[in-house]
Structures are given as structure tokens and as C-alpha cells.
C-alpha positions in Angstrom: -26.6 -3.0 22.5 -25.2 0.5 23.0 -21.5 0.9 22.6 -19.2 4.0 22.4 -15.9 4.2 20.7 -13.0 6.7 21.1 -9.5 7.0 20.0 -7.0 6.6 22.8 -3.6 8.3 22.5 -1.3 7.5 25.4 2.3 7.0 26.4 3.4 4.0 28.5 6.5 3.8 30.7 8.0 1.3 33.1 9.2 2.7 36.5 10.8 1.5 39.6 8.3 0.7 42.3 7.7 3.6 44.7 8.9 6.3 42.2 7.0 9.5 42.8 5.4 11.0 39.6 6.7 14.5 38.7 4.6 17.7 38.8 3.2 18.1 35.2 1.6 21.5 35.6 4.5 23.1 33.7 3.7 21.2 30.5 2.6 23.3 27.6 -1.1 24.1 27.6 -1.6 22.9 31.2 -2.9 25.5 33.7 -3.7 23.3 36.6 -4.4 19.8 38.0 -7.0 18.1 40.1 -6.1 16.4 43.3 -4.9 12.8 42.7 -7.5 10.0 43.1 -6.7 6.4 43.8 -8.7 3.4 42.4 -8.6 -0.3 42.5 -9.2 -1.7 39.0 -9.8 -5.4 38.6 -9.8 -6.7 35.0 -10.3 -10.1 33.4 -8.9 -10.4 29.8 -10.6 -12.7 27.3 -9.2 -14.4 24.2 -9.3 -17.6 22.3 -7.2 -20.6 23.3 -5.0 -19.8 20.4 -4.7 -16.1 21.5 -6.1 -14.9 18.2 -6.8 -11.4 19.6 -3.5 -10.9 21.3 -1.7 -12.1 18.2 -3.4 -9.2 16.3 -2.6 -6.7 19.1 -6.2 -6.6 20.3 -7.4 -6.8 23.9 -10.8 -7.6 25.3 -11.5 -7.2 29.0 -14.1 -6.8 31.7 -13.0 -4.3 34.3 -14.5 -3.0 37.5 -13.5 0.2 39.3 -12.4 3.6 38.1 -14.3 6.0 35.8 -15.1 3.5 33.0 -16.1 0.2 34.5 -17.5 -2.2 32.0 -16.4 -4.1 28.9 -13.6 -2.7 26.7 -12.2 -3.7 23.3 -8.9 -2.1 22.3 -7.7 -2.3 18.7 -4.9 -0.6 16.7 -5.9 2.7 15.1 -4.8 4.2 11.8 -2.8 6.9 13.7 0.6 5.8 14.9 0.6 5.4 18.7 -3.2 5.4 19.0 -5.7 2.8 19.9 -9.4 2.5 19.2 -11.3 1.7 22.4 -14.9 0.4 22.2 -16.8 0.4 25.5 -20.0 -1.2 26.8 -21.1 -0.4 30.3 -22.4 -2.9 32.8 -25.9 -1.2 32.4 -25.9 -2.5 28.8 -24.1 -5.9 29.4 -24.0 -8.2 32.4 -21.0 -8.3 34.6 -20.1 -12.0 34.0 -17.9 -14.1 31.9 -19.8 -13.7 28.6 -18.4 -10.8 26.4 -21.2 -8.8 24.8 -22.0 -9.2 21.1 -21.1 -5.5 20.6 -17.5 -6.3 21.4 -17.4 -9.7 19.6 -18.8 -8.5 16.3 -15.8 -6.3 15.4 -13.4 -9.3 15.9 -15.7 -12.2 14.9 -13.6 -12.5 11.7 -10.6 -13.4 14.0 -12.5 -15.3 16.7 -14.8 -17.3 14.3 -16.3 -20.3 16.1 -13.6 -20.4 18.8 -14.9 -19.7 22.4 -13.6 -16.7 24.3 -12.1 -17.7 27.6 -10.4 -15.8 30.5 -6.6 -15.7 29.8 -5.4 -13.2 32.5 -6.5 -11.5 35.7 -5.0 -8.1 36.3 -5.4 -6.0 39.4 -4.2 -2.4 39.3 -3.8 0.2 42.1 -4.1 3.3 40.1 -3.5 6.9 41.1 -4.8 9.3 38.6 -3.9 13.0 38.2 -6.0 14.9 35.7 -4.3 17.9 34.0 -6.5 20.9 33.2 -6.3 23.4 30.3 -8.0 26.7 29.7 -11.4 26.9 31.3 -10.5 23.9 33.6 -11.0 21.6 30.7 -9.4 18.1 31.2 -6.7 17.7 28.6 -4.6 14.8 29.9 -4.2 12.4 32.7 -1.3 10.7 34.4 -1.9 7.2 35.8 0.6 5.8 38.2 -0.1 2.1 38.4 1.0 -0.8 40.6 0.1 -3.9 38.6 -0.4 -7.4 39.8 -1.0 -9.8 36.9 -1.8 -13.5 36.9 -1.8 -15.5 33.7 -4.6 -18.0 33.4 -3.0 -19.9 30.6 -1.4 -23.4 31.3 1.9 -22.9 33.1 1.1 -19.2 33.8 2.4 -17.3 36.8 1.9 -14.1 38.8 4.0 -11.0 38.5 4.0 -7.5 39.8 5.4 -4.2 38.3 4.9 -0.4 38.3 4.2 1.7 35.3 3.1 5.2 34.3 0.5 6.0 31.6 0.1 9.5 30.1 -3.1 9.8 28.1 -4.6 12.6 26.1 -8.2 13.5 26.8 -10.9 14.9 24.6 -9.7 16.8 21.6 -6.7 18.3 23.3 -4.2 15.9 21.8 -1.1 17.4 20.2 2.4 16.2 19.5 3.9 19.1 21.5 2.2 18.0 24.7 3.2 14.4 24.2 6.9 15.2 23.5 7.0 17.5 26.6 5.4 14.8 28.8 7.9 12.2 27.5 10.9 14.5 28.5 9.5 15.3 31.9 8.6 11.7 32.8 11.9 10.3 31.5 13.8 12.7 33.7 11.8 11.5 36.6 12.8 7.9 36.1 10.4 6.6 33.4 11.9 4.2 30.8 10.7 2.3 27.7 8.0 -0.2 28.5 9.0 -3.9 28.4 5.6 -4.7 26.8 3.1 -2.9 24.7 0.2 -3.7 27.1 -0.4 -5.1 30.5 -1.9 -8.2 28.9 1.2 -8.8 26.8 3.4 -8.7 29.8 1.0 -10.9 31.8 0.8 -13.8 29.3 4.3 -13.4 27.7 4.9 -14.2 24.1 1.9 -14.7 21.8 1.8 -16.9 18.7 2.7 -15.1 15.5 -0.3 -14.4 13.4 0.5 -14.9 9.7 -0.7 -11.4 8.6 2.7 -10.3 7.6 3.1 -10.2 3.9 6.2 -12.2 2.9 8.9 -10.5 0.9 9.3 -11.6 -2.6 13.1 -11.3 -2.6 15.4 -11.0 -5.6 14.5 -14.3 -7.3 11.0 -15.2 -6.3 9.4 -18.5 -7.4 5.8 -18.8 -8.7 4.8 -20.1 -5.2 6.3 -17.1 -3.6 4.3 -14.8 -5.9 1.0 -16.7 -5.2 1.5 -16.8 -1.4 2.3 -13.1 -1.3 -0.9 -12.3 -3.1 -3.0 -14.7 -1.1 -1.7 -13.1 2.1 -2.4 -9.6 0.9 -6.0 -10.3 -0.1 -6.7 -12.5 2.9 -5.6 -9.6 5.1 -7.8 -7.2 3.1 -10.8 -9.5 3.6 -10.2 -9.6 7.3 -9.8 -5.8 7.4 -13.1 -5.1 5.6 -15.2 -7.8 7.4 -16.0 -5.7 10.5 -16.8 -2.7 8.3 -19.3 -4.7 6.3 -21.0 -5.8 9.5 -21.8 -2.1 10.3 -22.6 -1.4 6.6 -19.7 1.2 6.4 -19.3 3.1 3.1 -17.7 1.1 0.3 -17.1 -1.8 2.7 -19.1 -4.4 0.8 -17.4 -3.4 -2.5 -13.9 -3.7 -1.0 -14.6 -7.0 0.7 -16.1 -8.4 -2.5 -13.0 -7.3 -4.4 -10.8 -9.0 -1.9 -12.7 -12.3 -2.3 -12.5 -12.0 -6.1 -8.8 -11.3 -6.0 -8.3 -14.3 -3.8 -10.1 -16.5 -6.3 -8.2 -14.8 -9.2 -4.9 -15.9 -7.7 -6.2 -19.5 -7.3 -7.4 -19.7 -10.9 -4.9 -17.4 -12.6 -1.7 -19.3 -11.9 -2.4 -22.8 -13.1 -0.5 -25.7 -11.5 1.4 -23.5 -8.9 -1.0 -24.9 -6.3 -2.7 -28.3 -6.5 -5.9 -27.6 -8.4 -7.8 -30.5 -6.9 -7.0 -29.5 -3.3 -8.0 -25.9 -3.9 -11.2 -26.5 -6.0 -13.5 -26.4 -3.0 -11.9 -23.1 -1.7 -12.4 -21.6 -5.2 -16.1 -22.5 -5.1 -16.6 -21.0 -1.7 -14.9 -17.8 -2.7 -17.2 -17.6 -5.8 -20.2 -18.0 -3.5 -19.0 -15.3 -1.1 -18.4 -12.9 -4.0 -21.9 -13.6 -5.3 -23.6 -12.9 -1.9 -21.6 -9.7 -1.4 -22.4 -8.8 -5.1 -26.1 -8.6 -4.5 -25.5 -5.9 -1.8 -22.9 -4.2 -3.9 -25.0 -4.1 -7.1 -27.9 -2.5 -5.3 -25.6 0.0 -3.6 -24.1 1.0 -7.0 -27.6 1.3 -8.6 -28.8 3.6 -5.8 -25.9 5.9 -6.6 -26.7 5.7 -10.3 -30.4 6.4 -9.8 -29.7 9.4 -7.6 -27.4 10.8 -10.3 -29.9 10.2 -13.1 -32.5 12.4 -11.4 -30.0 15.0 -10.1 -31.2 18.5 -11.0 -34.5 17.2 -12.5 -38.0 18.3 -11.5 -39.8 15.1 -10.9 -42.6 13.8 -8.6 -42.0 12.0 -5.3 -43.7 9.0 -7.0 -41.0 8.7 -9.6 -38.2 9.1 -7.1 -39.7 6.4 -4.9 -40.2 4.0 -7.9 -36.7 4.5 -9.1 -34.8 4.8 -5.8 -37.0 3.6 -3.0 -37.3 0.0 -4.1 -33.6 -0.3 -4.7 -32.9 0.9 -1.2 -35.2 -1.8 0.2 -33.4 -4.4 -2.0 -30.1 -3.2 -0.7 -31.2 -3.5 3.0 -32.3 -7.1 2.3 -29.1 -8.0 0.5 -27.0 -6.6 3.4 -29.0 -8.7 5.9 -28.3 -11.8 3.8 -24.6 -10.9 3.7 -24.5 -10.5 7.5 -26.2 -13.9 8.0 -23.7 -15.5 5.7 -20.8 -13.9 7.5 -22.1 -15.3 10.8 -22.3 -18.9 9.5 -20.0 -21.7 10.2 -19.5 -22.1 6.5 -18.0 -18.7 6.2 -15.7 -19.2 9.2 -14.6 -22.6 7.7 -13.7 -20.7 4.5 -11.5 -18.3 6.5 -9.8 -21.2 8.3 -9.2 -22.9 4.9 -7.6 -19.7 3.5 -5.3 -19.5 6.6 -4.4 -23.2 6.2 -3.7 -22.8 2.5 -1.2 -19.9 3.2 0.4 -21.7 6.1 0.8 -25.1 4.4 0.2 -24.7 0.6 -0.5 -27.8 -1.5 2.0 -27.3 -4.3 1.5 -28.1 -7.9 4.0 -29.1 -10.6 4.8 -25.4 -11.5 5.4 -24.2 -7.9 9.2 -23.9 -8.5 8.9 -21.9 -11.7 10.2 -18.4 -11.5 7.6 -15.8 -10.7 8.3 -14.0 -14.0 7.6 -17.1 -16.0 4.4 -17.7 -14.1 3.4 -14.1 -14.5 4.0 -14.2 -18.3 2.1 -17.4 -18.7 -0.9 -16.1 -16.7 -1.0 -12.7 -18.6 -0.6 -14.4 -21.9 -3.4 -16.9 -21.2 -5.8 -14.1 -20.1 -5.1 -12.0 -23.1 -5.7 -14.9 -25.4 -9.1 -15.5 -23.9 -10.1 -11.9 -24.4 -9.1 -12.1 -28.0 -11.1 -15.3 -28.4 -14.2 -13.7 -26.9 -13.6 -10.6 -29.1 -13.5 -12.8 -32.2 -16.9 -14.3 -31.2 -18.2 -10.8 -30.7 -17.2 -9.8 -34.2 -19.4 -12.7 -35.6 -22.6 -11.3 -34.0 -24.9 -8.6 -35.3 -23.7 -5.3 -33.8 -26.3 -3.9 -31.4 -28.2 -7.1 -31.0 -29.0 -8.5 -27.5 -26.5 -11.4 -28.2 -23.8 -8.8 -29.1 -24.3 -6.9 -25.9 -24.3 -10.1 -23.8 -21.0 -11.0 -25.5 -19.6 -7.5 -24.6 -20.4 -8.4 -21.0 -18.4 -11.6 -21.3 -15.4 -9.6 -22.7 -15.7 -7.3 -19.7 -15.4 -10.2 -17.3 -12.4 -11.5 -19.1 -10.8 -8.1 -19.0 -11.4 -7.8 -15.3 -9.5 -11.1 -14.8 -6.6 -9.8 -16.8 -6.6 -6.7 -14.7 -6.5 -8.7 -11.5 -3.7 -10.8 -12.8 -1.7 -7.8 -13.9 -2.1 -6.3 -10.4 -1.0 -9.6 -8.9 2.3 -9.5 -10.7 2.9 -5.7 -10.3 5.6 -6.3 -7.7 7.8 -7.8 -10.3 8.1 -4.4 -11.9 7.7 -5.5 -15.6 6.4 -2.8 -17.9 4.7 -5.3 -20.2 2.5 -6.5 -17.3 1.7 -2.9 -16.4 0.6 -2.0 -19.9 -1.6 -5.1 -20.1 -3.2 -4.1 -16.8 -3.9 -0.5 -17.9 -5.6 -1.6 -21.1 -7.7 -4.2 -19.2 -8.8 -1.5 -16.8 -9.9 0.8 -19.7 -11.8 -2.1 -21.3 -13.4 -3.1 -18.0 -14.5 0.4 -17.2 -15.9 1.2 -20.6 -17.9 -2.0 -20.8 -19.1 -1.5 -17.3 -20.5 1.8 -18.4 -22.2 0.1 -21.3 -23.8 -2.5 -19.0 -24.9 0.2 -16.5 -26.5 2.3 -19.2 -28.3 -0.6 -20.7 -29.8 -1.6 -17.3 -30.8 2.0 -16.8 -32.6 2.1 -20.1 -34.4 -1.1 -19.3 -35.6 0.3 -15.9 -36.8 3.5 -17.6 -38.8 1.4 -20.2 -40.3 -0.6 -17.3 -41.4 2.6 -15.5 -42.9 4.1 -18.7 -44.8 0.8 -19.3 -46.1 0.8 -15.7 -47.3 4.5 -16.2 -49.0 3.6 -19.4 -50.8 0.6 -17.8 -51.9 2.8 -14.9 -50.1 0.7 -12.3 -47.7 3.6 -11.6 -49.1 7.1 -11.2 -46.6 9.4 -12.9 -47.0 13.0 -13.9 -46.5 14.3 -17.5 -43.2 16.0 -16.4 -41.9 12.6 -15.2 -42.4 11.0 -18.6 -40.6 13.9 -20.2 -37.7 13.6 -17.8 -37.5 9.8 -18.3 -37.3 10.4 -22.1 -34.5 12.8 -21.6 -32.6 10.5 -19.3 -33.1 7.6 -21.8 -31.5 9.8 -24.5 -28.5 10.5 -22.2 -28.1 6.8 -21.5 -28.1 6.0 -25.2 -25.4 8.5 -25.8 -23.4 7.1 -22.9 -23.5 3.7 -24.5 -22.2 5.0 -27.8 -19.4 6.9 -26.0 -18.4 3.8 -23.9 -18.3 1.5 -26.9 -16.1 4.0 -28.7 -13.7 4.0 -25.7 -13.7 0.2 -25.7 -13.1 -0.1 -29.5 -10.1 2.1 -29.2 -8.6 0.3 -26.2 -9.1 -3.2 -27.5 -6.7 -2.5 -30.3 -3.9 -2.1 -27.8 -4.4 -5.5 -26.2 
């Protein structure tokens, strides 16, 4: 279903009913204005029974009348004072009480399995004056609104008010125009709005959504530390979910990291939370990370494959064999991730995380100080790395078992890095040093693993060429040999970096 999105930058003011808007043709950059037009806009706003959208400063509506009749989803934008508005016209979606999937998908992580119902009906008598710049290009508009709003929630009521909205159009937005408009409108009687949106004013207060990260304070407990981290990574998971659904760049990676960090908090601070009551959640997070990992691994490998052949003169057959299949695998893995993210099981996981943060099942060490919990977690993680390192030393260097053990060390180092990041807010240099060493180890051994996989794939391609199942040219085999030599050197370099770093652990 086709949908269009734009960034909306507007100013909103309350005014006394009947106040005449000022003439804005003297604003900087404005050279003229069109004759005012009046419209009747009728909108129905949708949300869950718990107001999950409103609680996150998001509005979804179906509106008739005006220039942009259709379905609208408004979300906060990265720029202060701006909103992202996603639109679907009635030619693409029916004019009924069923919001289109194109608007639900970006907020499905918030809505989950809860139905969207009408929560407010708002009728607006709007008089619009469009301001023109050079070449009669529309650069802004002033909307003078008389609003009649009826809350459809239990105990809701009807109210009426007047407001002005000054919105930038196209690419004309600039701070100077907004500041000048604010001064002019204020002099004419405009004042600060009593609510951030028509919906917020119509339905009144909304339930607080627990996305705010709690402050640790001066003397945080172990439970404070754990809940702060869970909230941060839960918020990150929710933030990246809509981006994974559209396969945005790096989204799968970031969402996977969020799920891993959530699990790391659960497993890294023993007895702060009740282990038995969080065991299921730990398992579900592991599964989510694995599903996202398939898409992420193929995404990474595509980038590696492209870099391996960069600047090389090879046949299309080799490029397709090395890169084409990986892209097909990636597409399939993304589809699997999308199906999982639309499942009741995934939504139940999100609900369970929210419930854990809101009402944590505490363990016997919940009241320990955060610093004690941090030291214990870091110490345990370092000890496990040393144990795996000792096992590595007992294996023949360069053997398959030795390389497999290196991969185990890498996973342990990643856990130490996550735990060091989790306690960074405490500001202890010893934790920071441990995290930096772990990052070097993880990165170096990751390079080892990547290079070994590359060498394995190169060997498979050469074998296929020799058997006749893959038609490669002589120049392809020469390039593959050169790439293999570079990967061998990369392994040696990465192992040297690891050997140096492990001494500092």
C-alpha cells in the first residue's frame, strides 16, 4: 500500500475565539499570500484501550476534508519541534474504521496484539492562508482553527476552543521565519498552547509510558542498575523494530544488539532478579537474537564479499557465486525475521519485558550496592575468559579445535564488554579498562572468524570450478588465490592483536 512521509514543522498557539489573524506578508522571505480558504475537517483518532500511541506522543487518525484527506500517522522526529507525518490516501485505503497496515506497521511494536479503536472525534473549521515566496512558491501556511472535540473514552466529554497553527511548507523551513512568525502571532493575541495536540486536549491526561530511563542517583542499588539498563535496551529494541520492518540500513544489527544486551543484563547480574522467574524471558531473547542473527550475518557477509573483490577484474559468474547467493539468503532471512516480529510470541516477549521493568521479581542480591554488583559481574566474566584462555593454551595452535576455542573466547569477551558497558554510568576506571580490553579481543577474534569463513568459501568456489559445476575463468582463480593470501595474512595480524590484548585482561 502506497504511503508518503514528510517532516512537519509547525508552531501551535491558543487564541481567544473570534481573534482575527494578523497579516503575515511582512515576514522575512514572504512576498505574497493567497486568498484564505475555509474547510471543514472531520477526524476520528485511533488508539488502543491503554492509549499506547498517545502515551508515546503518536497520533493516528482518519480525516476528511481539506487538501490531505485520508489516513495520517504522526510521530516525533529527530529534529526538535518537528513531527514525521505518514499519509495514506483514501484511494489506497478504505474510508472506514480499519486503519491501513501501512500506518500500523510502524507502531506495531507499541500496539502489539491490542485492537485499535476510536478514542476521539474532532471537527475543525479551518481557515487557511498560504504564504508565498519568490516565484509564488508556497513556503508556509497559517491555519486558524475552531475546534470541537469529543472524547470517545469512558467518561469523556465535548469541548470547543480556538487555535492557530503556523506550518512550514516544502524546503522553505528556517529558524528566522519561525521566530518572526512567533513574534507577530504573539502580538496579535496568540499564547502558549495548553496541549501539544488536538487529541491530547480532547482526551486529557494519558497514562505514563515507562520509556523514561530512571536516574541512578548517588547511591544506586544493584536493582537500580539492572532496571536502568533494562529500560535503556528495551527502548532501543522498540526504536529499531520499525526500521527492521522496512529493512533500513544497520537496523537488524542494532535490534540484535539490543536483544543481546537485554539478555546480558539478565544473565550478568546473578541473583539481583529472581533467576527462575526470568529464565523464560532469557530464552526468548536468545531466540530473537538468533533469528535476527541470520539476517545480520548475511548482511555482514555481503559487505565482506563486496570488499574482497573491490578493484579486482573478475567475471560476472564469480561475482554472482560469491555475492548473489548471499543476497538471496539475506532476503530470506529478513522475511523470516519479519514473520517472527509479527507473531504473538514476539509481542508476548515485549509485554514480558515491560512487566519485568514495571514489577521486577527481585533476588537475594537486589539490595547490594550497584558498585558491588558491578565488580562481581566484571570479575566473574574476566575469570571465565581466563578459563577459556587456559583451555586454548592446551590445544595445538592452528588446529581446527584451536580456532573453535578462539571463537569461544570471543563470545566470552563480548559478554565482558556488554557488562562493562552496563556499569559505565558508575564511572569506575577499572570497569572502563576491562571493557576496552574486551572490545579489542572481540574485534580481533571477530576478524579471525571472518577471514577463516572467507577462506572456506574461496576453497569451495575453487573446488566447484575444478569439478566443472561452476564455470570460472582463469583470471578468477588467480584472483581467488590472491584474496586467499590476503585473508591468511589478516588472520595472522588479528591473532597478534588478540595475543597482545589478552595480556592486559
